[in-house]
N, C-alpha and C positions, 0 to 999 in steps of 0.2 A: 369691953374686955381689956383689962390692963395687962401690960407685959413688964417683966422684970428685966432690967438691963444690968449687965455686969460691969464693974469698973474696968477701965482700960488696962490691958496687959494680963487680964485674968481669963483663962479658958475654962470651960466646964470640964469636970473630971467625972470619973466613974463609968461603969458600963452603960452602953446605950440600951434603952428599953427595947425588949424583944416581944413582939406580939405573936402568940401562937395562933396560927390560922390554919384552916383546912388545906389551903394551898401549900403552906410550908410543910405540914405533916405529910401530905401526899408526895412532895418532892423528896423528902428524906426517906420515906418508905420505899419509893422507887429506887433511889440510890443504894439503899441497903440491900434490896432484893437483887439488884444488878451486881453489886459487889460479891454477894454470896454466890450468885450464879457463876461468876468467873473464878471464884476462889475454890469452889467445890473440887474441881480436878486436882488442884495443888494440895488441898487438905487430904484428899483420899490417897494421893501418892505418898505424902509424908507419913500418914498413919500406916499404910501398907508397908513402907520401908522399915517400920519398927515392929512388925509382927513376925511371928514364926510361921513356917510353912503350914503347920497344922491349923493355925488360926485362919490363914488365907483360904485354905481348903474348905473352911466353914461356909464361905460364900457371902458373908455379910461385910461388904466393903466399907460400910459406914460405921461399923462397930469400932470402938476405941481399942487399942492394944491392951490385952489383959496383962502381959508382961513385957512392957516396952524395952527394947534393946537397940543399941547403936552398933552392934556387931556387923550388921549388913552394910552400914555406912563405911566402916573401917575396911571391910572386904572390898566394897566397890572402889574405894580410893587406892588401896595398896596391893590387893591380891586377886582380884577378879580376872578371869582369863579373857584375853582379847585375841582369840585364835590360839596360836601356840604359846604366846607369851602370857604370863600370869602376873603382871605388874600393876593391874588396876588402871584407874584413870589418871594417876599421877603424871606419867610421861606425857600423855595427851594434854593435860592441863598446862604444863609448862611450855609445851609446843604452842598451844593456843595463845599463851601470854606473849611469847616471843613474836609470833606472827602479828598479833594485834598491836603490840607496842611499836613495832617497826612500820606497820602498814598505815596506821591511823595518822601519825604526824606527817608522813610523806604525802599522802593523798590530800590532807587538809591544806597543807602549805601550798601545794601546786594549785589546788582548786581556788584557794583564796587569791593567789596572784592572778590566775586566769579571770576570776570574777572582777577583780579590781581593774585589770587592763581592759576588759570588755565593757566596763561601765564608764571609765573616765579617759582612757587612752585609745579611743577607737581609731582603727586604721582601715585602709581600703580592704574590703572583704571581711571585716570583722563580724558583721552580722551573718554572713554565709558560714564562716567558721564556727560561730556559736550554734547555728542551726544544725550543722553537721555533728558537732559535739553533743548537742541535745538529742539528735537522732540516735546516737549510740546508746542512750538509756533505754530505747525501745527495741533494740535488736536482741533477740533471744540468745543468751550466752551459749546455749547448746550448739548454735551454728558456728561459733567461734572457737570451740574447744580444740578441734583438730588443728586449725591454723596456728593457734597459740602453742600447742604442743610441738608442732613442727618448728616454729620460730625459736622457742626456748631451747629445743634440742640442738639446733644449729649453733647456738652461742654457749652451750654447755650449762644452762641454768635450769633445765627441766629436772624436777624432783629435788630441788634445793630450796633453802630458806629464802634467798634473794628472789628466786623465781616466783614463789607464791606471793611474796610481797609485791612484786611488779604486777602480778595478775590482779590482786585486790586494789592496787592503786589505779590501774587502768579502768576497771569496772566501776570504781567509786567516783571517777572523775566527772561524768556527765551530770549526775544529780547534785553533787557538791558544788560544781561550778554554777549551776542554776541557782542554788541557794545563795551563794555569795554574790553573784551578779545582781540578783533581785534585791538583796540587802543593800549593796553599795548604791544601786540605782535609786533606792528610797532615801538616801542621805541628801541633804541640801547641797546642790552643786556649787553654791557660794563658798563652801569650805574649801573645795578643790581649787576654785579660782583664786581665792585669797592666798592659798599656799603657793600657787604658781606666781602670783604677783610678788610674793616675798622671795622668789628665786629658788624655791624647792623643786627638785626633780622627781623622777619616777619613784625611786626608792625612798627618798626622804619623806615624801608625802605618804607613802605606804606605811612606813614604820612610825612616823610621828603623828599622823592624822587618822588614817584609816584603821590601822591595827588596833589602837586603843578603843576605837568605837565598835569594833566587830566582835567583842567578847560574847554577847548573847548568841549571835548566829554561829560563832565558833563552837560554843557548847552544844548547840543543836547538831552541828556536823559531827562532833565527837561522839555524841550519843548514837546517832545513826550509824556511823562507821564501826564503833565498838560492837553494837548489837549485830550488825550485818556480818562482820568478819568473825565474831565469836560464834555465831550460830551457823556459819557456813559449813556445808558438808561436801557439795560437789567439787568445788575448787580445791579444798583440802585433800579430798580423795584422789583427784586426778593429778594435781600439780605439786603437792607438798612432798611427795616421796615417802618412803617407809620411815625414814628417820625423823621426819617433821610432821607426822600425822597429827592433826588437831584433836581436841577433846571430843568433838562430835563424831569423828570417825571411830575413835576408841569406844564411844558409847554404842555405836552400831555393832561393833565387833563383840562387845559384851552381851548385848541382847541376842545376837544371832548365835553365839557360842553356848552350847548346852551339853552337859555330860549326863544324860539320863533324865534329870528333873530340872525344869525351868525354875530358877530362883527369882520369883517376882519381887521379893524384898530387895535383893541386890540390884535388880534392874531399876526399880523405883528410886532407890537411893542414888544410883548412878545418874539417873535422869535429872533428879533434883540438883545434884552437884553440878551437872553440866549447865543447867539453866540459872544457877545462882548468880553468876557474875552479871548478866544482863538485868536480872531483877534488882540487884543491888544498885546498879548504875541508874536505873529508872527511879528507884525510891529516893536515892540521894539527890539526883539532879532533875527531878520531875518539874519543879517550879521554874528552873532555869530553861527547861525545854519550852515551856509555855511562854516565858518571856521572850525567848529567841524567836519563836514563831510570830508572836505579836510585834516584834521589833522589825519585821520586814522579810521574814522567810517566805511569805506568800504574796509579797508585793512586787511590783515591777511594771 
């Protein structure tokens, strides 16, 4: 059997031949069924949010809207009642943005420095400190709610924006430190030693060597923190105060507030609006999340 050799410097072009096999068909069929299974609730919510109440009372949740309307989305955003106030989700949305924008960078920067120090600048008792920090990830936060309330009240931060930022930073620290420590521990130690030989110190190595290499794991940390902080309900309800209530608390108030008839269309529209930001984050940065995990997030 003779083989054809290509001249030097010429690469084969064109799509690779794909063979349709029973295994490939089965895999794609399973993935399609799984995707539909997880998308059905979202599809039902979106369709319900565009139906009138008379259509919803018909009982067929899978039926397409006969007269689709976005009026309930507008109401959920700007005029739905959250208790006594009828300003919709808009105030809660901007509160969630403020809390997330302030909490995510602070917690990630501190966790990154912690992971870097615990990986390359180990000191006496560093392993014990890391164990204690990691233990904090498994302590039920309900146990710590009252002590944190007491502490924040004593310093005048309870019910304020800085107070809720501090709470999210503290509770995000253990898992983020673990991620960054495992990532830095997976890097070749020769890079650190070479920088030390060249005379670089703690911060020079961090900014010039470690920080540029930690982009994948930083994206993972951003995704985790944005999702966790945006979807948080308990901390926002307890620590944020009335002026800084996040979107999830506003959503709860909309669903629980009713004047005679429960408007399922408005509730569904408000729910989809509340979960839109985490969904967008995952869709946009999903491939980076996988790269970050593969780059060392579970190594150590």
